[in-house]
C-alpha positions in Angstrom: 47.6 83.1 120.9 44.1 84.9 121.6 41.9 84.8 118.3 42.4 88.8 117.1 38.4 91.2 117.5 37.6 94.8 117.0 38.2 95.6 120.3 40.0 99.4 121.1 39.9 99.3 117.2 39.0 102.6 114.6 36.6 101.1 111.7 35.9 102.8 108.6 32.9 101.8 106.6 32.6 103.5 103.3 28.6 102.7 102.2 28.0 102.2 105.9 24.3 104.0 106.0 23.5 101.5 103.2 21.6 98.3 103.3 24.4 95.7 104.5 26.9 98.4 106.0 24.1 100.2 108.0 23.7 95.9 109.4 27.8 95.8 109.5 27.5 98.7 111.8 25.4 97.6 114.3 27.3 94.1 114.4 30.5 96.2 115.3 29.4 98.5 117.8 28.2 95.3 120.0 32.1 95.0 120.2 34.5 97.2 122.3 35.7 99.6 119.2 36.9 102.7 119.8 35.8 104.7 116.4 32.9 103.9 113.8 33.4 106.3 111.0 30.4 105.9 108.1 31.3 107.8 105.3 27.8 107.5 103.1 27.0 109.5 100.3 23.3 108.8 101.1 22.7 108.6 97.1 20.9 104.6 97.9 20.3 104.7 101.7 18.3 106.3 104.5 19.2 108.7 108.1 17.3 105.7 109.8 20.4 103.4 108.7 22.2 105.5 110.5 23.6 104.2 114.4 23.1 106.9 116.8 26.3 106.1 118.7 28.4 108.5 120.3 31.9 106.5 118.5 30.1 107.2 115.0 31.6 110.0 113.2 29.2 109.9 110.2 30.3 112.2 107.3 27.5 112.7 104.5 29.6 113.0 101.5 31.1 110.9 98.8 34.2 109.1 99.4 35.8 110.3 95.9 36.2 113.8 97.3 39.9 114.9 97.9 39.2 116.5 101.3 36.9 113.3 102.6 39.8 111.4 101.6 42.6 113.8 102.4 40.6 113.7 106.5 40.7 109.8 107.5 42.4 109.3 110.5 45.9 107.9 109.8 45.5 105.6 112.8 42.5 103.5 111.1 42.5 100.1 111.4 40.2 98.5 109.5 38.1 100.0 106.5 35.6 98.1 104.7 34.4 99.6 101.2 30.9 98.6 100.8 29.3 101.6 98.1 27.9 100.8 95.5 25.6 102.2 92.7 22.7 100.1 92.8 22.2 98.1 91.2 22.0 96.4 87.2 19.3 98.5 85.9 20.6 101.9 87.0 23.6 101.4 85.8 23.0 100.0 82.2 20.4 103.3 82.5 23.2 105.2 83.4 27.2 103.8 82.7 28.9 107.5 83.9 26.7 107.3 87.3 28.2 104.0 87.6 31.7 105.3 87.3 31.5 108.0 89.2 29.9 105.5 92.2 31.4 102.3 91.3 34.5 102.3 89.6 35.9 105.9 90.5 35.7 105.0 94.4 37.5 102.0 94.5 40.4 103.9 93.0 40.7 106.8 94.9 39.9 104.8 98.1 42.8 101.8 98.0 45.0 105.0 96.2 44.7 107.0 100.0 44.7 103.5 102.3 47.6 103.0 100.7 49.5 105.9 102.6 48.1 104.8 105.3 51.0 102.3 107.1 49.1 100.4 110.1 45.6 99.5 108.1 45.3 96.1 109.0 42.9 95.3 106.2 40.5 96.7 104.1 37.7 94.3 103.1 36.0 95.2 99.1 32.1 93.9 98.5 33.0 92.5 95.3 30.0 90.6 93.3 29.7 86.9 92.4 27.5 87.9 89.9 30.0 89.1 87.6 32.2 85.7 87.6 28.9 83.6 88.0 28.5 81.0 84.7 25.7 82.3 82.8 23.7 78.6 83.5 20.6 77.7 82.3 19.5 74.4 84.4 20.8 72.3 86.3 23.8 74.5 88.7 27.0 74.1 90.3 28.6 76.1 92.5 30.3 78.9 92.3 33.9 78.8 93.4 36.3 81.8 94.3 38.6 80.6 91.1 35.6 81.0 88.4 36.7 82.3 85.0 36.2 86.4 84.7 34.3 86.8 80.8 35.0 89.5 79.0 31.6 90.1 78.1 28.9 91.4 81.2 25.2 92.4 81.5 25.5 95.5 83.0 27.9 98.7 83.7 27.8 97.0 87.4 29.1 94.1 87.0 32.1 95.4 85.5 33.1 97.8 87.6 32.7 94.9 90.9 35.1 93.5 88.7 37.8 96.7 87.8 37.3 97.1 92.5 38.9 93.6 92.2 41.5 94.2 89.5 42.0 98.4 91.3 42.6 95.9 94.9 44.7 93.3 93.7 47.1 96.3 92.1 47.4 98.0 95.0 47.9 94.8 96.3 50.9 93.6 95.1 52.1 97.3 94.5 52.0 98.6 97.5 51.6 95.7 100.2 47.9 96.6 100.6 45.8 94.4 102.7 42.9 94.1 100.2 40.3 91.3 100.9 38.1 90.5 98.5 34.2 89.3 99.9 32.0 87.6 97.1 28.1 88.9 97.5 25.5 86.7 96.8 21.6 87.7 97.0 21.7 89.2 100.5 18.3 90.3 102.1 16.7 90.9 105.3 16.3 94.4 107.8 17.4 97.7 106.6 16.6 97.3 102.7 14.6 100.6 102.1 12.7 100.7 98.8 12.6 104.1 97.9 16.0 105.4 100.2 18.1 108.1 98.8 17.6 109.7 95.6 16.1 109.3 92.3 18.4 107.0 89.7 17.5 107.1 86.8 15.3 104.1 86.5 12.2 102.8 88.8 14.6 100.3 90.4 15.0 103.2 92.6 12.3 102.0 93.9 12.5 99.1 93.4 15.9 97.7 94.0 16.4 93.7 95.0 13.5 91.1 94.3 13.2 90.1 98.0 12.1 93.3 99.5 9.9 94.1 96.4 8.4 90.7 96.6 7.5 91.6 100.1 6.4 94.7 100.5 4.3 93.8 96.7 2.6 90.5 98.8 2.1 92.7 102.2 -0.4 94.3 99.1 -1.4 91.5 97.9 -0.3 92.0 94.7 0.7 89.3 92.1 4.6 88.7 92.1 6.4 88.9 88.4 8.1 86.1 88.0 10.8 87.1 85.0 11.6 83.9 83.0 8.9 82.3 84.8 10.6 82.5 88.0 13.5 79.3 86.6 16.3 81.0 87.0 17.9 80.8 90.8 19.8 82.4 93.1 22.5 82.3 96.5 20.1 84.1 99.2 21.9 85.2 102.6 20.2 86.4 105.0 21.9 90.4 106.3 23.0 89.5 109.3 25.1 86.2 108.0 27.0 88.2 105.9 27.5 91.3 108.6 29.1 88.5 110.4 30.9 87.0 107.2 32.6 90.6 106.1 33.8 90.8 109.9 35.5 87.5 109.7 36.7 88.5 106.1 38.1 91.9 108.1 39.8 89.3 110.8 41.0 86.5 108.9 40.8 86.8 105.5 44.7 86.5 103.9 45.4 89.9 101.9 44.9 89.3 98.1 42.5 86.3 98.5 38.9 86.3 97.6 36.5 84.7 99.8 32.7 83.9 98.5 30.2 85.0 102.2 27.3 81.9 100.6 24.3 80.8 102.0 25.3 77.7 99.9 21.9 76.7 98.5 19.8 77.2 95.5 16.5 78.6 95.9 14.7 79.0 93.0 12.8 83.2 92.7 9.2 81.0 92.2 10.5 79.3 95.4 11.6 82.4 96.4 8.0 83.6 95.5 5.6 81.0 97.0 7.8 81.3 100.8 7.0 85.1 100.2 3.4 85.1 99.5 2.6 82.1 102.3 4.4 84.7 104.9 1.9 86.9 104.1 -0.9 85.2 103.3 -1.2 86.5 100.2 -3.5 84.8 97.8 -3.0 86.2 95.2 -1.3 83.8 92.4 2.0 84.8 90.7 2.1 86.4 87.4 4.6 84.6 84.6 6.8 87.2 82.7 9.5 86.1 79.8 13.1 86.6 80.4 14.9 89.7 80.7 15.9 90.8 77.6 19.6 92.1 79.6 19.5 89.5 81.6 21.6 86.5 81.5 22.2 85.4 84.3 20.8 82.2 84.7 20.8 79.7 87.4 23.7 80.0 90.5 24.9 79.9 94.1 28.0 80.2 95.3 30.6 77.9 97.3 31.0 77.5 101.0 33.9 75.9 101.4 36.3 78.3 101.1 35.1 80.6 103.7 33.7 78.0 106.0 38.0 76.6 105.6 39.7 79.8 106.2 37.6 82.3 107.7 35.1 79.8 110.3 32.3 81.2 108.6 28.7 79.6 107.8 25.6 80.8 107.6 23.5 79.8 110.1 19.6 81.7 109.3 17.6 79.7 107.0 15.6 81.2 103.9 12.2 80.2 105.9 14.0 82.2 109.1 14.9 84.8 107.1 12.7 86.1 105.2 9.9 85.3 108.4 11.5 87.5 110.4 12.4 90.6 107.0 8.1 90.6 106.7 8.1 91.3 109.8 10.7 94.1 109.8 8.8 95.3 106.7 6.0 95.7 108.1 7.2 97.2 111.6 9.1 99.3 109.3 6.2 100.3 106.5 5.8 104.2 107.3 10.1 104.8 106.9 9.7 102.7 103.3 6.2 104.7 101.8 8.5 107.4 102.9 10.8 106.9 101.2 9.0 105.9 97.7 6.9 108.8 98.0 10.2 110.7 97.1 10.2 109.0 94.0 6.4 109.5 92.6 7.2 112.4 90.0 9.3 109.6 88.4 7.0 106.9 89.1 3.5 107.9 89.4 2.1 104.1 89.8 4.0 104.2 93.4 1.3 106.4 94.5 -1.2 103.7 95.0 0.8 102.3 97.4 1.1 105.7 100.1 -2.0 105.9 102.4 
């Protein structure tokens, strides 16, 4: 029996103009798909990430809009739900916006998709941080069956779990072919600092640790290490993540969870040192205390289930991935600075980076 592919299919990516979504879109367009629908309200995205391809239909609106939901084609084959209210700090500052852009998006999308009879798969971007044990010191790989706590550090973490619960509900009640892909710390080309609209905190600009460190290191700044950089994460290159999402969409079993992980633990101090080496940044790191809200500690994901059931394994090691990220950041510095410039009214210090 021939292996299933995306050839000839219609695919929807909700959040497809974002960092991970745009990388997934590029990979899907390399296949012989019939149509790619991208729905993104551009809250944290930039138009440079929308592929220019005749097969792409781009809808710059929210998936929570009834007219957008009603307009989804009945012959939809695959859907990826990657939209989110980025990220922990913004959700703490504005839990209601987090609800609007995380929880409500999932509920309304899953409810609508449950009425599409021939949908092959809906793959949901779940968050490993929502289930990882709060451990400082030696960590064990987080597996898919890790227990879910009732106590979370941010509304973002809670809303990602609620998305899993809603998807599970529609899978059991109406047969929605729902697959959960648990994200680790994704990094790589396409994550644009400052992309989108103001979201209430300076983290509108300083999104995740990797693009922030790369940008600041290229400007020969001291990289700030919260908790002395002793915390650790599982960093996975975005092209690996996009391949993992394709594997989950094609081969994932409805109702199941799959870690998309490198399976390797990297401390934030190690991350900073590698980036400083790649950028030739001579400025020493800045040691800081632990953030008050953050109890996540040390963690990494187990890749065993995805390797066994999906045939997926991360291929890009962190040094190679960071080198490619540094090169991409240099090449795309004008776009990054343009996006940062949108928010200098709120973050005056960001003017220091503008030419």
